[in-house]
DOLUMRO-205630 format. One record per residue: residue number from 1; residue in one letter; chain; x, z, y of N, C-alpha, C, O in turn. Coordinates in steps of 0.05 Angstrom, whole numbers. Example, Ala and Ser with C-alpha at 12.3 -4.5 7.8 and 13.67 -1.06 7.14 Angstrom:
NODE   dokol   roba   guvex     n.c1     n.c3     n.c2    ca.c1    ca.c3    ca.c2     c.c1     c.c3     c.c2     o.c1     o.c3     o.c2
NODE       1      A       A      264      156     -114      246      156      -90      264      156      -66      285      169      -66
NODE       2      S       A      257      142      -45      273      143      -21      258      157        1      268      161       23
This chain:
NODE   dokol   roba   guvex     n.c1     n.c3     n.c2    ca.c1    ca.c3    ca.c2     c.c1     c.c3     c.c2     o.c1     o.c3     o.c2
NODE       1      M       A     -102      -60      346      -82      -50      332      -51      -57      333      -47      -81      328
NODE       2      A       A      -30      -43      339       -6      -52      341        8      -60      312        5      -44      293
NODE       3      K       A       20      -81      309       35      -91      290       63      -86      291       72     -100      309
NODE       4      H       A       83      -71      279      107      -68      278      123      -76      260      139      -59      252
NODE       5      P       A      125     -105      249      147     -106      227      173     -103      234      182     -111      255
NODE       6      R       A      187      -89      212      218      -82      212      232     -102      194      222     -117      177
NODE       7      N       A      255     -101      199      275     -116      181      287     -101      167      303      -84      177
NODE       8      F       A      283     -101      132      296      -88      120      313     -102       96      314     -126      100
NODE       9      R       A      325      -95       76      340     -103       55      324     -130       39      300     -129       40
NODE      10      F       A      332     -147       29      325     -169       15      343     -172       -8      367     -166       -6
NODE      11      C       A      332     -181      -32      347     -181      -57      372     -191      -54      392     -182      -65
NODE      12      S       A      372     -216      -32      395     -234      -29      417     -216      -15      440     -223      -18
NODE      13      Q       A      413     -197       -3      428     -182       11      441     -158        2      457     -143       14
NODE      14      I       A      429     -154      -31      446     -133      -41      467     -145      -58      467     -166      -71
NODE      15      P       A      488     -122      -54      514     -134      -65      516     -144      -97      505     -133     -116
NODE      16      F       A      531     -167      -98      532     -178     -128      538     -162     -147      559     -150     -148
NODE      17      G       A      516     -159     -169      517     -143     -197      496     -118     -185      498      -97     -198
NODE      18      M       A      482     -118     -169      466      -90     -166      443     -103     -162      445     -128     -159
NODE      19      R       A      413      -89     -159      389     -103     -161      374      -83     -144      377      -58     -142
NODE      20      Y       A      356     -100     -130      332      -76     -113      315      -62     -127      291      -64     -123
NODE      21      H       A      329      -42     -149      309      -33     -160      296       -2     -149      310        9     -133
NODE      22      Q       A      275       10     -155      267       36     -152      292       52     -142      312       42     -152
NODE      23      P       A      300       72     -127      276       79     -109      280       68      -79      269       77      -58
NODE      24      N       A      297       47      -80      305       29      -54      273       26      -39      267       38      -18
NODE      25      Q       A      258       11      -49      235       -3      -39      221       24      -26      212       20       -4
NODE      26      L       A      218       50      -34      201       74      -30      216       79        0      205       82       22
NODE      27      L       A      243       80       -6      261       94       15      259       76       40      259       85       63
NODE      28      D       A      256       47       35      254       27       60      225       32       73      219       35       97
NODE      29      A       A      208       32       49      177       40       64      172       64       77      153       68       92
NODE      30      A       A      188       78       71      191      112       84      201      111      108      190      125      125
NODE      31      R       A      219      100      112      239       98      139      222       75      155      224       77      179
NODE      32      A       A      204       54      147      190       45      165      167       54      176      156       44      195
NODE      33      M       A      157       77      161      132       91      168      149      115      192      139      122      213
NODE      34      R       A      174      122      183      172      146      204      187      128      231      184      136      255
NODE      35      T       A      199      109      226      210       91      251      186       82      264      192       80      288
NODE      36      V       A      166       77      262      141       69      273      133       93      292      130       93      317
NODE      37      R       A      131      118      269      116      144      288      136      146      306      129      140      329
NODE      38      S       A      161      154      301      183      161      322      178      152      346      177      166      366
NODE      39      H       A      173      122      343      168      105      368      143      100      377      139       79      389
NODE      40      A       A      123      118      372       94      116      378       94      114      411       86       94      423
NODE      41      K       A      103      134      421      100      139      453      109      108      467       94       95      482
NODE      42      N       A      136      102      457      145       78      469      135       58      466      138       40      483
NODE      43      W       A      119       56      441      112       34      433       79       27      439       65        9      431
NODE      44      N       A       72       52      459       37       53      462       27       51      442       16       30      438
NODE      45      I       A       27       73      416       15       68      392        5      100      389       15      119      401
NODE      46      D       A      -13      100      374      -24      128      372      -11      136      339      -13      124      318
NODE      47      A       A        1      159      346       23      169      322        4      182      301       15      192      282
NODE      48      K       A      -19      183      302      -42      195      279      -57      170      270      -76      173      254
NODE      49      R       A      -51      148      278      -64      130      268      -48      102      259      -53       80      270
NODE      50      I       A      -28      104      238       -7       86      232      -19       81      203      -24       99      188
NODE      51      G       A      -25       54      196      -33       50      164      -13       31      154        3       18      168
NODE      52      I       A      -16       30      132        0       13      115      -17      -16      100      -41      -12       95
NODE      53      L       A       -9      -36       95      -24      -50       82       -9      -69       61       11      -81       68
NODE      54      G       A      -19      -72       35       -3      -87       19      -17     -105       -1      -39      -98      -11
NODE      55      F       A       -4     -127       -6      -12     -148      -28        1     -151      -52       25     -153      -54
NODE      56      S       A      -17     -151      -73       -2     -152      -99       29     -127     -103       30     -103      -96
NODE      57      A       A       46     -140     -112       70     -119     -112       72     -102      -82       78      -78      -82
NODE      58      G       A       68     -115      -62       69      -96      -41       46      -72      -40       49      -53      -24
NODE      59      G       A       26      -75      -56        6      -59      -57       17      -34      -75       10      -11      -72
NODE      60      H       A       36      -44      -94       45      -22     -114       61       -1      -95       62       23      -98
NODE      61      L       A       73      -18      -74       93        1      -57       78       17      -30       86       35      -16
NODE      62      A       A       55        3      -28       37       21       -4       26       39      -18       25       60       -6
NODE      63      A       A       17       40      -37        5       67      -55       24       83      -66       18      106      -72
NODE      64      N       A       53       73      -71       71       91      -75       81      109      -53       89      132      -59
NODE      65      L       A       83      100      -29       90      114       -5       64      131        0       67      153       10
NODE      66      S       A       36      123       -7       21      138        7       12      158      -17      -10      168      -12
NODE      67      T       A       24      165      -40       24      180      -57       47      200      -64       43      220      -77
NODE      68      R       A       72      193      -54      100      200      -51      111      208      -29      134      216      -29
NODE      69      F       A       95      208       -7      103      214       25      123      246       28      125      265       13
NODE      70      D       A      130      243       44      136      271       57      133      279       89      134      265      109
NODE      71      A       A      129      306       86      134      312      120      153      304      139      147      297      162
NODE      72      G       A      177      304      132      200      298      145      216      323      147      208      346      143
NODE      73      K       A      241      317      155      257      347      154      263      353      177      277      337      189
NODE      74      P       A      254      378      190      252      382      225      282      387      233      291      386      256
NODE      75      D       A      298      393      209      328      399      224      345      376      217      369      380      220
NODE      76      A       A      336      350      207      355      330      205      364      317      233      352      316      255
NODE      77      K       A      395      306      226      407      295      249      392      274      266      389      273      290
NODE      78      D       A      384      259      246      367      236      252      345      243      260      329      258      247
NODE      79      E       A      339      232      286      313      245      299      286      228      281      263      237      277
NODE      80      I       A      297      200      270      274      187      258      266      206      230      242      206      226
NODE      81      E       A      279      220      213      276      230      191      262      257      193      256      271      174
NODE      82      R       A      258      261      219      243      287      220      210      286      224      196      306      224
NODE      83      V       A      201      262      226      177      256      222      164      250      196      178      238      178
NODE      84      S       A      143      255      191      122      251      167      127      219      158      135      206      177
NODE      85      S       A      125      207      138      127      186      126       97      176      112       94      154      101
NODE      86      R       A       77      199      117       50      187      105       40      168      128       45      168      152
NODE      87      P       A       19      149      108        6      128      125      -19      150      132      -24      171      120
NODE      88      D       A      -31      139      154      -54      152      162      -78      138      151     -100      149      152
NODE      89      L       A      -75      108      136      -94       97      124      -85       73      108      -65       61      115
NODE      90      M       A      -95       67       92      -82       41       66      -99       19       65     -123       24       61
NODE      91      I       A      -94       -3       66     -110      -24       54      -97      -36       30      -72      -35       30
NODE      92      L       A     -108      -46       11      -94      -59      -10     -109      -84      -21     -134      -86      -22
NODE      93      L       A      -95     -102      -29     -110     -123      -32      -97     -134      -61      -73     -141      -60
NODE      94      Y       A     -113     -136      -85     -104     -142     -108      -85     -127     -122      -73     -138     -141
NODE      95      P       A      -78     -100     -116      -52      -82     -126      -47      -81     -146      -63      -78     -164
NODE      96      V       A      -15      -83     -150       -6      -71     -176       -6      -44     -172        5      -34     -152
NODE      97      I       A      -19      -29     -190      -24        1     -186       -9       17     -202        5       35     -193
NODE      98      T       A      -14       11     -236        2       27     -255       23        9     -258       27      -14     -249
NODE      99      M       A       41       28     -279       68       14     -290       59       17     -325       73       13     -344
NODE     100      G       A       34       24     -323       30       30     -355       21        1     -366       26      -21     -356
NODE     101      T       A        6        6     -392       -6      -17     -403      -15      -43     -383       -6      -65     -387
NODE     102      L       A      -29      -39     -367      -47      -55     -353      -29      -61     -329      -43      -61     -309
NODE     103      T       A       -2      -65     -325       14      -69     -303       15      -95     -308        9     -105     -329
NODE     104      H       A       25     -110     -282       39     -136     -286       65     -129     -287       79     -114     -272
NODE     105      Q       A       71     -143     -309      101     -145     -323      120     -145     -311      140     -130     -315
NODE     106      G       A      117     -172     -286      142     -182     -278      153     -157     -249      177     -153     -243
NODE     107      S       A      130     -145     -236      131     -126     -224      146      -94     -228      159      -79     -214
NODE     108      K       A      134      -93     -261      145      -67     -271      181      -78     -276      200      -65     -267
NODE     109      L       A      184     -102     -290      213     -111     -287      225     -104     -261      239      -84     -258
NODE     110      N       A      221     -122     -244      231     -117     -218      238      -95     -205      258      -94     -190
NODE     111      L       A      221      -73     -209      220      -47     -193      238      -29     -221      260      -17     -215
NODE     112      L       A      230      -29     -241      244       -6     -260      263      -16     -276      279       -2     -289
NODE     113      G       A      262      -45     -277      292      -53     -293      278      -56     -327      254      -49     -331
NODE     114      E       A      294      -66     -347      285      -60     -372      288      -36     -384      308      -22     -379
NODE     115      N       A      270      -29     -399      268       -7     -415      269       23     -401      282       44     -405
NODE     116      P       A      248       15     -383      249       47     -364      237       67     -386      222       60     -404
NODE     117      S       A      246       93     -381      241      112     -395      212      118     -384      204      112     -362
NODE     118      P       A      197      132     -405      168      137     -403      167      155     -383      145      155     -372
NODE     119      D       A      185      173     -372      177      187     -345      181      173     -317      168      181     -298
NODE     120      L       A      195      156     -313      198      138     -299      178      128     -295      168      131     -272
NODE     121      V       A      160      109     -320      140       98     -319      117      112     -308      102      100     -293
NODE     122      K       A      113      138     -313       95      155     -306       96      157     -269       77      158     -255
NODE     123      L       A      123      157     -261      126      167     -233      124      146     -218      126      148     -194
NODE     124      Y       A      119      119     -230      111       96     -210       88       91     -220       83       67     -216
NODE     125      S       A       69      103     -233       39       98     -242       22      108     -218        9      129     -222
NODE     126      N       A       20       97     -197        7      110     -175      -21      125     -179      -29      143     -165
NODE     127      E       A      -35      113     -199      -59      130     -199      -60      160     -218      -80      171     -226
NODE     128      L       A      -37      166     -223      -29      195     -236      -21      209     -214      -16      233     -218
NODE     129      H       A      -16      197     -183       -7      214     -162      -27      222     -145      -21      241     -130
NODE     130      V       A      -50      211     -143      -68      211     -117      -75      240     -114      -85      252     -133
NODE     131      T       A      -69      254      -87      -84      282      -85     -102      282      -63     -103      261      -51
NODE     132      K       A     -114      296      -56     -133      301      -27     -115      291       -5     -126      283       16
NODE     133      E       A      -85      291       -8      -76      291       21      -67      253       22      -57      241       41
NODE     134      T       A      -75      241       -5      -72      211       -1      -99      201       20     -123      207       20
NODE     135      P       A      -84      182       38     -104      168       62     -125      152       48     -123      139       27
NODE     136      P       A     -146      156       62     -167      136       63     -152      103       58     -135       91       70
NODE     137      T       A     -170       98       35     -159       71       27     -182       53       27     -205       61       24
NODE     138      F       A     -173       25       30     -189       -1       23     -182      -20        4     -158      -25        3
NODE     139      I       A     -194      -29       -9     -189      -43      -38     -210      -66      -42     -234      -67      -44
NODE     140      A       A     -188      -87      -42     -211     -112      -54     -192     -130      -75     -167     -134      -75
NODE     141      H       A     -209     -136      -90     -198     -148     -121     -210     -172     -132     -235     -169     -133
NODE     142      A       A     -203     -194     -141     -223     -211     -151     -220     -205     -189     -201     -206     -204
NODE     143      V       A     -247     -200     -192     -250     -190     -225     -238     -211     -243     -229     -203     -265
NODE     144      A       A     -237     -240     -236     -220     -259     -252     -194     -263     -252     -183     -282     -263
NODE     145      D       A     -177     -238     -232     -152     -243     -227     -137     -242     -254     -139     -225     -271
NODE     146      P       A     -119     -267     -254     -104     -273     -284      -77     -260     -275      -61     -262     -294
NODE     147      A       A      -67     -250     -257      -41     -244     -260      -46     -208     -261      -39     -198     -282
NODE     148      V       A      -55     -193     -242      -51     -165     -234      -86     -157     -249     -105     -165     -236
NODE     149      P       A      -89     -148     -265     -112     -141     -282     -129     -121     -262     -120     -100     -252
NODE     150      V       A     -155     -129     -259     -173     -110     -238     -173      -83     -244     -176      -66     -227
NODE     151      E       A     -167      -79     -274     -166      -48     -280     -146      -34     -259     -150      -10     -253
NODE     152      N       A     -127      -45     -249     -107      -33     -229     -121      -19     -212     -115        4     -207
NODE     153      S       A     -145      -36     -196     -160      -21     -173     -178       -6     -183     -185       14     -170
NODE     154      L       A     -191      -12     -208     -204        5     -216     -195       40     -223     -208       60     -218
NODE     155      M       A     -177       38     -233     -158       62     -237     -154       80     -211     -157      104     -207
NODE     156      F       A     -146       59     -195     -134       72     -167     -162       84     -156     -161      107     -148
NODE     157      A       A     -184       72     -154     -210       78     -138     -218      106     -156     -224      126     -143
NODE     158      E       A     -217      109     -181     -229      124     -193     -210      153     -187     -220      176     -186
NODE     159      A       A     -182      148     -183     -170      168     -183     -170      185     -149     -164      208     -145
NODE     160      L       A     -177      167     -130     -187      171     -105     -211      188     -107     -211      210      -95
NODE     161      R       A     -233      179     -123     -258      193     -122     -256      222     -138     -274      239     -136
NODE     162      K       A     -238      225     -151     -238      250     -165     -224      271     -146     -231      295     -145
NODE     163      A       A     -202      260     -130     -191      275     -106     -206      278      -81     -197      292      -63
NODE     164      K       A     -229      265      -78     -253      270      -61     -232      252      -34     -234      258      -10
NODE     165      V       A     -214      230      -45     -212      218      -17     -224      196      -12     -228      179      -30
NODE     166      P       A     -231      193       15     -250      171       26     -241      141       12     -217      138       14
NODE     167      F       A     -253      122        2     -244       95        3     -266       80        2     -287       92        0
NODE     168      E       A     -266       51        2     -277       31       -4     -267        8      -24     -244       -1      -25
NODE     169      L       A     -286        2      -36     -274      -17      -55     -293      -40      -60     -317      -36      -66
NODE     170      H       A     -281      -67      -58     -294      -92      -60     -284     -109      -77     -261     -117      -73
NODE     171      F       A     -300     -118     -102     -295     -136     -122     -307     -164     -117     -328     -168     -106
NODE     172      Y       A     -293     -182     -125     -310     -210     -121     -308     -225     -148     -284     -226     -156
NODE     173      E       A     -329     -239     -166     -330     -244     -188     -307     -267     -196     -295     -270     -218
NODE     174      K       A     -305     -280     -174     -285     -307     -178     -265     -299     -152     -269     -286     -131
NODE     175      G       A     -238     -316     -163     -219     -313     -150     -189     -317     -161     -187     -308     -184
NODE     176      P       A     -171     -325     -154     -147     -329     -159     -133     -298     -154     -146     -279     -144
NODE     177      H       A     -109     -295     -160      -86     -280     -149      -75     -288     -129      -67     -312     -128
NODE     178      G       A      -70     -269     -104      -56     -283      -85      -70     -299      -62      -60     -317      -48
NODE     179      Y       A     -100     -288      -61     -111     -312      -40     -110     -304      -18     -121     -320       -3
NODE     180      G       A      -99     -283       -6      -90     -271       19     -117     -277       40     -138     -267       33
NODE     181      L       A     -115     -289       60     -135     -297       80     -155     -314       73     -176     -316       85
NODE     182      A       A     -149     -327       52     -168     -345       33     -178     -361       53     -202     -359       55
NODE     183      P       A     -165     -379       75     -179     -397       96     -198     -416       80     -219     -421       92
NODE     184      T       A     -195     -429       55     -211     -444       39     -231     -438       26     -248     -454       17
NODE     185      N       A     -229     -411       22     -259     -396        7     -269     -382       23     -256     -363       33
NODE     186      P       A     -297     -387       30     -308     -365       53     -320     -343       43     -327     -325       58
NODE     187      V       A     -325     -342       12     -332     -316       -4     -307     -294       -2     -307     -271        8
NODE     188      L       A     -287     -308      -13     -264     -287      -15     -249     -282       13     -233     -263       16
NODE     189      A       A     -255     -298       30     -245     -294       63     -263     -268       73     -254     -254       91
NODE     190      S       A     -286     -264       62     -306     -243       74     -294     -218       73     -299     -203       92
NODE     191      W       A     -276     -210       54     -255     -185       54     -246     -179       79     -244     -155       84
NODE     192      T       A     -239     -197       97     -226     -184      128     -251     -175      140     -250     -153      151
NODE     193      N       A     -274     -188      140     -296     -174      157     -301     -143      147     -304     -125      163
NODE     194      R       A     -301     -140      122     -308     -119      105     -287     -100      110     -295      -77      108
NODE     195      C       A     -261     -104      117     -238      -89      121     -244      -80      155     -244      -57      161
NODE     196      A       A     -249      -97      173     -255      -96      201     -273      -73      204     -269      -56      222
NODE     197      D       A     -294      -71      189     -317      -53      188     -308      -31      179     -314      -11      193
NODE     198      W       A     -295      -27      161     -280        1      151     -259        9      166     -252       32      163
NODE     199      L       A     -245       -9      184     -229       -1      203     -244       11      228     -232       28      242
NODE     200      R       A     -267        4      233     -277       15      257     -294       44      246     -298       63      262
NODE     201      L       A     -301       46      221     -309       69      212     -290       91      211     -298      114      214
NODE     202      H       A     -266       85      208     -241      106      216     -231      103      242     -208      112      247
NODE     203      E       A     -243       94      256     -235       87      286     -201       83      285     -185      100      292
NODE     204      F       A     -197       58      275     -178       45      272     -176       19      290     -155        8      295
NODE     205      A       A     -200       12      297     -211       -6      306     -234       -3      330     -249       16      330
NODE     206      K       A     -234      -25      350     -264      -15      371     -290      -21      359     -294      -43      348
NODE     207      S       A     -304       -7      359     -330      -17      350     -345      -43      366     -349      -44      390
NODE     208      Q       A     -352      -63      345     -365      -91      361     -394      -89      353     -401      -81      331
NODE     209      N       A     -411      -97      371     -442     -103      363     -443     -132      362     -440     -148      381
NODE     210      R       A     -448     -136      336     -448     -167      329     -466     -170      297     -463     -157      276
NODE     211      E       A     -483     -191      304     -502     -192      276     -485     -210      255     -472     -230      262
NODE     212      R       A     -488     -202      232     -481     -214      207     -496     -233      197     -490     -243      175
């Protein structure tokens, strides 16, 4: 799998007095997806096998793009804007999904600002926007997560199920928020093997014959 990180705006790069709120994050993510897809031939990657991965608030952004992508504008002057921003596959680790009652309040504030309207809250509650076109999804979350309630993953998985989108869901009974690759915890670290199996299932990784 080829990895192509891109350079985009950070809060420190935003002019004084402005905040990096919505919809800038979504616009940047969409641009990144289009950039990779438009350069697929030059970068020797498959334009139909480009995924997105997000941890925590990054999971919200990944899910946001995966439920609000567009096909591109064929008549755009910018060639990059002509291609689709849809990820072909999505990996979410302890993601923030909703902006409703069970959200992570810090993420909600950073994204939507203070006192967002009910319509804005609904727009950025990803579980409300899943369709049959949402890409196949892998989710892992610790039930005991003290920061992002596990219900975020449950709600998204249920929405995927109702839309008949393929998904795989793994819960760990114990674990903190933000465990990442969990190098010191072999139980939590097992998510990478489960994810690798799932990537092979969807032909995003080569098959391997190995015993577990």
